C-alpha positions as CSV (number, residue, x, y, z in Angstrom):
1,M,173.3,35.9,168.6
2,D,176.6,34.3,168.7
3,E,177.7,36.5,166.1
4,L,176.5,39.8,168.6
5,E,178.1,38.3,171.4
6,N,181.4,38.0,169.3
7,Y,181.2,41.7,168.6
8,L,180.4,42.4,172.5
9,K,183.6,40.5,173.4
10,T,185.7,42.2,170.9
11,L,183.8,45.8,171.6
12,N,183.3,45.7,175.1
13,N,187.0,47.0,175.9
14,R,186.8,49.8,173.5
15,Y,183.6,51.7,174.0
16,E,181.7,52.7,176.6
17,K,178.3,52.1,174.7
18,V,177.6,49.1,172.1
19,W,174.2,49.4,170.6
20,Y,172.3,46.5,169.1
21,M,169.1,47.3,166.6
22,A,166.5,44.6,165.7
23,D,163.1,44.2,164.9
24,G,160.9,42.9,167.3
25,I,158.9,40.8,164.9
26,Y,160.7,40.8,161.3
27,S,157.9,42.2,159.0
28,M,159.0,40.4,156.1
29,Y,159.4,36.9,157.3
30,G,157.4,36.9,160.7
31,D,159.9,35.4,163.3
32,C,160.7,37.0,166.6
33,L,163.5,38.4,168.2
34,P,165.1,36.0,170.5
35,V,164.0,38.3,173.5
36,E,165.5,35.6,176.1
37,K,169.0,35.8,174.6
38,I,169.3,39.3,174.5
39,M,168.4,39.5,178.3
40,E,171.2,36.9,179.0
41,L,173.4,39.1,177.0
42,M,172.1,42.2,178.6
43,H,173.0,41.1,181.9
44,R,176.5,39.6,181.1
45,Y,177.7,42.7,179.3
46,K,176.9,45.9,181.2
47,K,178.1,48.1,178.1
48,L,175.2,46.7,175.7
49,F,172.8,49.2,174.7
50,V,169.3,47.8,172.7
51,Y,167.3,49.6,170.4
52,V,163.9,47.8,169.5
53,D,161.3,48.4,166.6
54,D,158.5,46.7,167.8
55,V,155.8,47.7,164.9
56,H,154.3,44.6,163.9
57,G,154.3,43.3,167.4
58,M,152.1,46.1,168.7
59,S,148.3,45.1,170.3
60,W,148.3,41.9,169.3
61,K,150.7,41.2,172.0
62,G,150.8,41.7,175.6
63,V,149.0,43.0,178.3
64,N,146.7,45.9,177.2
65,G,148.6,45.5,173.9
66,T,152.0,47.2,175.0
67,G,153.8,44.6,171.9
68,F,155.9,41.7,171.8
69,I,158.8,43.2,173.4
70,K,157.2,44.6,176.4
71,S,155.3,41.3,177.3
72,H,158.9,39.8,178.2
73,W,159.6,43.1,180.6
74,D,157.6,44.3,183.6
75,A,159.4,48.0,182.9
76,I,161.2,48.7,179.8
77,P,165.1,49.0,181.2
78,D,167.4,51.7,181.0
79,R,169.7,50.4,178.5
80,M,166.5,50.0,176.0
81,V,165.1,52.4,173.4
82,L,161.4,50.6,172.2
83,V,160.0,52.3,169.4
84,S,156.8,51.7,167.5
85,T,153.9,53.0,165.7
86,L,150.1,53.5,166.0
87,S,149.4,53.2,162.6
88,K,149.6,49.4,161.7
89,T,147.6,47.4,164.7
90,F,146.7,49.8,167.0
91,G,144.4,51.5,164.2
92,A,145.4,55.7,164.5
93,S,148.5,57.3,163.4
94,G,151.8,58.5,164.6
95,A,154.4,56.7,167.1
96,F,156.0,56.7,170.2
97,V,159.4,56.1,172.4
98,V,160.1,54.4,175.4
99,S,163.1,54.0,177.6
100,G,163.8,53.5,181.4
101,D,166.6,56.3,180.7
102,Y,165.2,59.1,182.1
103,L,167.8,61.7,181.1
104,L,167.9,60.2,177.4
105,M,163.6,60.6,177.1
106,S,164.1,64.4,178.6
107,K,166.6,64.7,176.0
108,I,164.1,63.4,173.3
109,R,161.5,65.6,174.4
110,N,163.4,68.5,174.3
111,F,165.9,68.3,171.2
112,G,164.2,65.6,169.1
113,G,163.3,66.9,165.6
114,P,160.0,65.4,165.2
115,L,158.5,66.8,168.3
116,T,160.3,70.2,167.9
117,F,159.2,70.6,163.8
118,S,156.1,68.4,163.1
119,A,152.8,69.7,163.1
120,Q,149.8,68.5,165.1
121,L,147.9,65.5,164.4
122,E,144.6,66.0,162.6
123,P,141.4,65.9,165.3
124,S,140.3,62.6,162.9
125,A,143.9,61.0,164.1
126,V,143.3,61.9,167.6
127,A,139.7,60.6,168.1
128,A,141.2,57.4,166.4
129,A,143.6,57.2,168.9
130,I,141.4,57.6,171.8
131,A,138.8,55.0,171.0
132,S,141.8,52.5,170.4
133,A,143.4,53.7,173.6
134,K,139.7,53.0,175.5
135,I,139.9,49.3,174.0
136,H,143.4,48.9,174.7
137,L,142.6,49.3,178.2
138,S,139.1,47.3,178.7
139,T,138.9,43.7,178.2
140,E,137.8,44.1,174.7
141,I,141.7,43.8,173.6
142,I,141.8,40.6,175.6
143,E,139.0,38.9,173.5
144,K,140.5,40.3,169.8
145,Q,143.8,39.0,170.8
146,E,142.4,35.3,171.7
147,K,140.4,35.5,168.4
148,L,143.3,37.0,166.3
149,Q,145.4,33.9,167.8
150,K,142.6,31.5,166.7
151,R,143.3,32.7,163.2
152,I,147.3,32.7,163.5
153,D,147.2,29.0,164.8
154,A,144.3,28.0,162.1
155,L,146.5,29.2,159.4
156,Q,149.8,27.7,160.6
157,S,148.4,24.3,161.3
158,A,146.8,24.0,157.9
159,L,149.7,25.6,155.9
160,V,152.1,22.9,157.9
161,H,149.5,20.0,156.9
162,A,149.4,21.2,153.5
163,G,153.2,21.0,153.3
164,I,153.8,24.7,151.9
165,P,157.1,26.3,152.9
166,L,157.6,28.8,155.6
167,M,160.0,30.5,156.6
168,S,159.1,31.0,160.3
169,T,156.1,28.9,162.1
170,G,156.1,31.5,165.5
171,D,153.0,32.8,166.5
172,T,152.9,36.0,164.6
173,P,150.3,37.0,162.3
174,V,152.5,37.4,159.4
175,F,153.7,34.6,157.5
176,F,156.0,34.4,154.5
177,I,155.9,31.3,151.6
178,P,158.9,31.2,149.8
179,T,159.2,30.7,146.1
180,G,163.0,32.1,145.5
181,M,162.4,33.3,142.3
182,P,160.0,36.4,141.2
183,D,158.8,34.6,138.4
184,T,157.5,32.0,140.6
185,A,155.9,34.7,143.2
186,Y,154.1,36.6,140.3
187,T,152.5,33.3,139.0
188,L,151.7,31.9,142.2
189,M,149.5,35.6,143.0
190,R,148.1,35.3,139.8
191,K,146.7,31.8,140.0
192,L,145.2,32.6,143.6
193,S,143.8,36.0,142.5
194,I,142.2,34.0,140.0
195,D,140.2,32.2,142.6
196,A,138.9,35.2,144.5
197,C,142.5,35.5,147.1
198,F,144.7,38.5,146.8
199,V,147.9,38.1,148.6
200,N,151.1,40.5,147.9
201,P,154.2,39.1,146.1
202,A,157.4,40.4,148.3
203,L,159.7,41.6,145.7
204,F,163.4,43.2,145.6
205,P,163.8,45.3,147.2
206,A,162.0,44.4,150.2
207,V,163.6,41.2,150.1
208,P,166.7,40.3,148.4
209,V,166.5,39.5,144.5
210,N,166.0,35.7,144.8
211,N,164.4,35.7,147.8
212,A,161.0,36.7,146.7
213,G,157.6,35.3,148.3
214,L,154.2,35.7,149.0
215,R,153.9,37.9,152.1
216,I,150.7,37.0,154.1
217,T,149.2,38.9,157.1
218,V,146.4,37.5,159.3
219,S,143.2,39.9,161.0
220,N,140.1,39.3,162.9
221,H,138.7,40.4,159.6
222,N,139.3,37.1,158.4
223,S,136.9,34.3,158.8
224,L,138.2,30.8,159.7
225,Q,136.5,29.3,156.5
226,D,138.4,32.3,154.9
227,I,141.8,30.9,156.1
228,D,141.0,27.4,155.2
229,Y,139.9,28.5,151.7
230,L,143.5,30.1,151.3
231,A,145.3,27.1,152.9
232,G,143.4,24.8,150.3
233,L,144.5,27.2,147.1
234,L,148.0,27.4,148.5
235,E,148.1,23.3,148.6
236,K,146.6,23.4,145.2
237,H,148.7,25.9,143.5
238,Y,151.8,26.3,145.0
239,D,153.1,23.1,143.5
240,K,152.0,23.6,140.1
241,A,153.4,27.0,139.9
242,L,157.0,26.1,140.4
243,V,156.6,23.3,137.5
244,V,155.2,26.0,135.2
245,T,158.4,28.6,136.4
246,G,160.9,25.8,136.3
247,N,161.5,26.1,139.6
248,S,161.4,23.1,142.3
249,Y,161.3,22.5,146.6
250,K,165.4,22.4,145.9
251,K,165.6,25.5,144.5
252,V,164.1,27.5,146.8
253,G,165.6,25.9,149.7
254,R,169.1,26.7,148.0
255,A,167.9,30.5,148.1
256,F,166.9,30.6,151.4
257,K,169.8,28.3,152.5
258,R,167.0,26.3,154.1
259,Q,165.7,22.3,153.3
260,F,162.4,22.3,151.9
261,V,160.8,18.8,151.4
262,P,157.9,18.1,148.8
263,K,154.9,16.3,150.6
264,K,154.5,14.7,147.3
265,E,156.7,13.6,144.6
266,E,157.9,16.4,142.3
267,R,156.4,16.6,138.6
268,A,158.9,15.8,135.6
269,K,159.7,19.1,133.5
270,K,159.3,19.1,130.0
271,A,163.5,20.9,130.3
272,N,164.5,17.3,130.3
273,L,164.1,17.5,126.6
274,F,167.7,19.3,127.0
275,H,171.0,18.0,128.1
276,S,173.5,20.1,129.6
277,A,177.3,19.7,129.8
278,V,180.0,21.6,131.5
279,Y,183.7,21.5,130.8
280,S,186.4,22.8,131.9
281,S,188.7,23.6,128.8
282,I,187.9,24.7,125.6
283,D,189.6,21.6,124.1
284,E,187.2,19.6,125.3
285,I,184.7,21.6,122.5
286,D,184.9,20.8,118.8
287,E,186.5,24.1,117.1
288,V,184.3,23.9,114.2
289,L,181.1,23.8,116.3
290,W,182.6,27.1,118.3
291,N,183.3,29.2,115.3
292,S,180.1,28.1,113.8
293,V,177.9,29.8,116.3
294,L,180.1,32.5,117.8
295,H,182.2,33.3,114.8
296,D,180.8,36.7,114.4
297,Q,181.4,37.8,118.6
298,A,184.2,39.1,119.9
299,F,186.3,36.4,120.2
300,D,186.5,33.4,118.4
301,Y,187.7,29.7,119.3
302,A,191.8,30.4,118.9
303,G,191.4,33.8,120.9
304,T,189.6,32.2,123.6
305,K,191.9,29.7,123.6
306,F,195.0,32.1,124.3
307,L,192.7,33.6,126.9
308,Q,192.4,30.5,128.9
309,G,196.0,29.8,128.5
310,Y,197.3,33.0,130.1
311,F,194.6,34.0,132.7
312,S,194.5,30.3,133.9
313,S,198.0,30.0,134.3
314,L,198.6,33.2,136.2
315,H,199.4,32.3,140.0
316,S,196.2,31.6,142.2
317,D,196.9,34.5,144.2
318,D,197.4,36.8,141.4
319,P,194.1,38.9,141.2
320,N,193.4,38.4,137.5
321,H,193.9,34.7,137.6
322,M,190.5,32.8,136.0
323,Q,189.1,29.9,136.1
324,F,187.3,28.9,132.8
325,K,183.7,26.7,132.7
326,Y,182.4,25.9,129.3
327,Y,178.4,25.3,128.9
328,L,177.1,23.4,126.3
329,V,173.1,22.5,125.8
330,R,172.0,20.2,123.2
331,N,168.5,18.9,122.5
332,S,167.5,15.5,121.9
333,N,168.8,14.8,118.6
334,G,172.2,16.0,119.9
335,S,171.9,19.6,118.1
336,V,173.6,22.3,119.6
337,E,170.6,24.5,121.1
338,A,173.3,27.0,123.5
339,L,177.1,27.4,124.1
340,T,178.6,29.9,126.3
341,Y,181.7,30.1,128.9
342,T,182.3,31.7,132.0
343,T,185.5,33.3,134.2
344,V,185.8,32.9,137.8
345,S,188.1,35.6,139.0
346,L,188.5,38.7,141.9
347,W,186.1,41.3,141.3
348,K,186.3,44.8,142.7
349,E,183.0,46.1,144.2
350,D,183.3,49.3,142.6
351,M,184.3,48.2,139.2
352,L,181.3,49.9,137.8
353,S,180.9,53.1,140.2
354,H,181.1,56.5,139.8
355,E,185.0,57.4,139.3
356,M,184.9,59.6,142.4
357,V,184.0,56.3,144.5
358,S,186.8,54.5,142.9
359,E,189.4,57.2,143.6
360,R,188.3,56.8,147.6
361,I,188.5,53.2,147.5
362,E,192.2,52.9,145.5
363,K,193.4,55.0,148.6
364,V,192.3,52.4,151.0
365,R,193.8,49.6,148.4
366,L,197.2,50.7,148.9
367,E,197.1,49.4,152.3
368,D,194.7,46.9,151.7
369,P,194.7,45.3,147.9
370,T,191.6,43.2,148.7
371,F,189.5,45.9,150.1
372,L,185.5,45.7,148.7
373,T,186.6,42.5,146.4
374,E,185.2,39.1,146.0
375,K,185.2,36.1,143.9
376,V,182.9,36.7,140.8
377,M,181.6,34.1,138.5
378,G,180.9,36.2,135.3
379,M,179.9,35.2,131.5
380,G,182.7,35.7,129.5
381,S,185.7,37.2,131.1
382,S,186.8,40.9,132.3
383,F,188.8,41.1,129.6
384,T,186.7,40.5,127.1
385,E,183.3,42.8,125.8
386,G,180.5,41.9,123.4
387,C,178.0,38.9,123.6
388,H,179.7,35.8,124.9
389,M,176.8,33.3,124.2
390,Y,174.8,31.9,121.6
391,I,171.2,30.2,122.0
392,N,169.0,29.3,119.3
393,K,166.0,31.7,119.2
394,G,164.3,29.8,117.0
395,S,164.0,26.7,119.0
396,K,160.0,25.5,119.4
397,D,160.7,24.9,123.0
398,L,162.4,28.3,123.7
399,R,161.0,28.7,127.2
400,F,162.4,25.3,128.5
401,L,165.9,25.8,126.8
402,Q,166.6,28.9,128.7
403,R,165.7,27.0,131.9
404,A,167.8,24.4,131.2
405,F,170.6,27.1,129.8
406,F,170.2,29.0,133.3
407,D,169.8,25.9,135.5
408,C,173.0,24.7,134.1
409,I,175.0,27.6,134.9
410,E,173.6,28.5,138.2
411,G,174.2,24.7,139.2
412,E,177.8,25.7,138.6
413,F,177.4,29.0,140.4
414,E,176.2,27.4,143.5
415,K,178.5,24.8,143.6
416,G,181.1,27.2,143.7
417,G,179.7,29.4,146.3
418,Y,181.1,32.5,144.7
419,G,179.9,36.0,145.9
420,K,177.9,37.1,142.3
421,L,176.7,35.6,139.4
422,V,177.1,38.1,136.4
423,L,175.6,37.5,133.2
424,R,176.7,40.4,130.9
425,D,176.8,42.3,127.7
426,F,172.8,41.9,126.7
427,K,171.2,44.6,124.8
428,K,168.5,45.9,126.3
429,R,165.8,44.2,124.3
430,Y,167.4,40.9,124.0
431,F,164.8,38.3,124.7
432,L,166.5,37.2,127.6
433,Y,166.1,40.3,129.5
434,H,162.7,39.2,130.9
435,T,164.1,36.0,131.8
436,A,166.7,37.3,133.6
437,Q,164.5,39.7,136.1
438,D,161.7,36.5,136.4
439,R,164.7,34.4,137.8
440,G,166.0,36.9,140.3
441,Y,168.8,39.0,138.4
442,L,169.2,42.8,139.1
443,V,169.5,44.4,136.0
444,A,172.6,46.9,135.4
445,D,173.7,49.1,132.9
446,M,176.9,48.2,131.7
447,P,179.3,51.1,129.8
448,D,178.4,51.7,126.0
449,A,180.2,49.9,123.5
450,A,181.3,50.9,120.1
451,V,181.1,48.4,117.3
452,F,182.3,49.2,113.9
453,C,181.1,47.2,111.1
454,D,181.2,48.6,107.9
455,F,185.1,48.5,106.4
456,D,183.8,49.3,102.9
457,W,186.1,52.3,102.6
458,N,189.4,53.1,100.9
459,T,190.3,56.6,102.0
460,L,189.8,58.7,105.3
461,E,187.5,61.0,103.4
462,E,185.3,57.7,102.6
463,F,185.7,56.8,106.5
464,G,184.3,60.4,107.1
465,Q,181.1,60.3,104.8
466,Q,179.8,57.0,107.0
467,L,179.9,59.1,110.8
468,S,177.0,60.4,111.9
469,K,176.5,64.3,111.4
470,R,178.0,65.0,114.7
471,S,181.1,62.2,114.3
472,R,181.8,63.5,111.2
473,R,182.0,67.3,112.1
474,H,184.3,66.5,115.1
475,F,186.5,63.8,112.9
476,R,187.1,66.5,110.1
477,T,188.3,69.6,112.8
478,E,190.0,66.9,115.5
479,V,191.0,64.0,113.5
480,L,192.0,65.0,109.9
481,P,194.3,67.7,110.8
482,Y,196.4,65.8,112.6
483,A,196.7,62.8,110.6
484,D,199.7,63.4,108.4
485,D,201.6,63.9,111.8
486,Y,201.6,60.3,112.5
487,D,203.2,57.2,110.2
488,V,200.2,54.1,110.8
489,T,201.5,50.7,110.3
490,V,199.8,47.5,110.5
491,S,201.6,44.6,112.4
492,N,201.0,40.9,113.3
493,Q,203.4,41.1,116.3
494,L,205.1,43.8,117.9
495,S,208.7,44.1,119.2
496,I,209.9,44.0,122.7
497,R,210.5,47.7,122.7
498,D,207.4,48.3,120.9
499,L,205.3,46.1,123.8
500,T,207.2,48.0,126.3
501,V,206.2,51.4,125.4
502,C,202.4,50.1,124.6
503,Y,202.2,48.6,128.4
504,K,203.8,51.6,129.7
505,M,200.8,53.8,127.6
506,Y,198.2,51.6,129.0
507,C,199.3,51.8,132.7
508,E,199.5,56.1,132.6
509,V,195.8,55.2,131.0
510,K,194.6,53.2,133.8
511,A,196.1,55.0,136.7
512,N,194.0,57.9,135.8
513,N,190.7,56.2,134.5
514,F,188.1,54.6,136.8
515,S,185.3,54.5,135.1
516,I,185.7,50.3,134.7
517,N,187.8,49.8,137.7
518,N,189.1,46.6,137.4
519,F,192.8,45.3,138.0
520,E,195.6,46.4,136.6
521,Y,196.9,43.5,133.8
522,S,201.0,42.4,134.3
523,V,203.1,41.4,132.0
């Protein structure tokens, strides 16, 4: 609400109306709109108009079931638009719009799209609405509301007593039990279903990727015995689901920016078989060790040391400045099981967007160079391409090794408070693919990479024979006829003049190609 008031102070003198849109009851967590604060702001700022969706507050709250929002007003204010549905707690279908602004309501009735173009309701839906309306206008609605409130109080009390984390403890029928990682939500759901309790996991895109959990709604169809049974199962299985998936109360709290304290001490995890270390320079890692596990990748020890030396030496205000971190995981015997590195640098949000999008954004960046940019912690660097990681796929404790590996990187990410964590350049069928998804990572396709490994040829004709039929045709028609027009030499070092020409060519290509839209490298 403080942020809303800051906007009101900024916009109050610039606009005739400042609209604020909100849910009366947030559909996922079940927490309530601070109506008293909204009423206070509406009293102080006459240009504040409010649009409220009270879909999840209908029927179970308010006089005659008029809803959570209406229960705070005798009449709907003329600076409020209230919308809700008849298809949830009301038990019928359709929706409604209410406002104290009679001129606005007249416009909606005469020009509103749904009222103009929608077909009539089916007779069965009308009959259901009439039957439900009769209940709402009778004392029966009070009995049903009181019955539901007992069940809400019972589940909330049982979950709090069991020490189960909750995102909200308001008196609403919606309960959200946070797990953070999707894998934990799935595991907990499966454990409950085995014991004959069916609940729905809340997953992306309904919630942010790493804000998964279980969403539970209480109704009068649930007996008090059912509620006690569910609470008992959650008390039994919640901690187990965390352990099985390598999760913890601390990690769940970090994901939701809350602090959840376990009722009893958390069990130690087998992942302690592995010991992780984080280094700030490649000089702290043995060169022979690095090259022994990453020798066939897109970089070796010397190449990575060169990149670190150049990009980390740039001024911190330079958009290409990079902060390097190295991650080493060993088993209890001291053998290396995983190795990688990350860099923290400024990324453009549209780096992988459609070229047309980047072209328009770049016009804005002419005036605001850091428009739509943020600090990203990414595996490897934005200068390199390919698999930047070694992990021992033959480990007998591979599942726990993967957890130790992810925990090590994610721990550094959370300490830094960066905008995104990007683990990149995996093959689609790579064994870490599903692990990353289960931990809450959003999978995105990277641009295609071209890798040529077979250099067992001596002439251009022999090279052409190794290509696919289609590539061979292009090679014969578009490359070979012009091969003699160029002098090709291989050099270990370019002159200043040649470097200047090469850099100019790079800048020309960069200015006309937005398929990978990163910052231009300087010399």
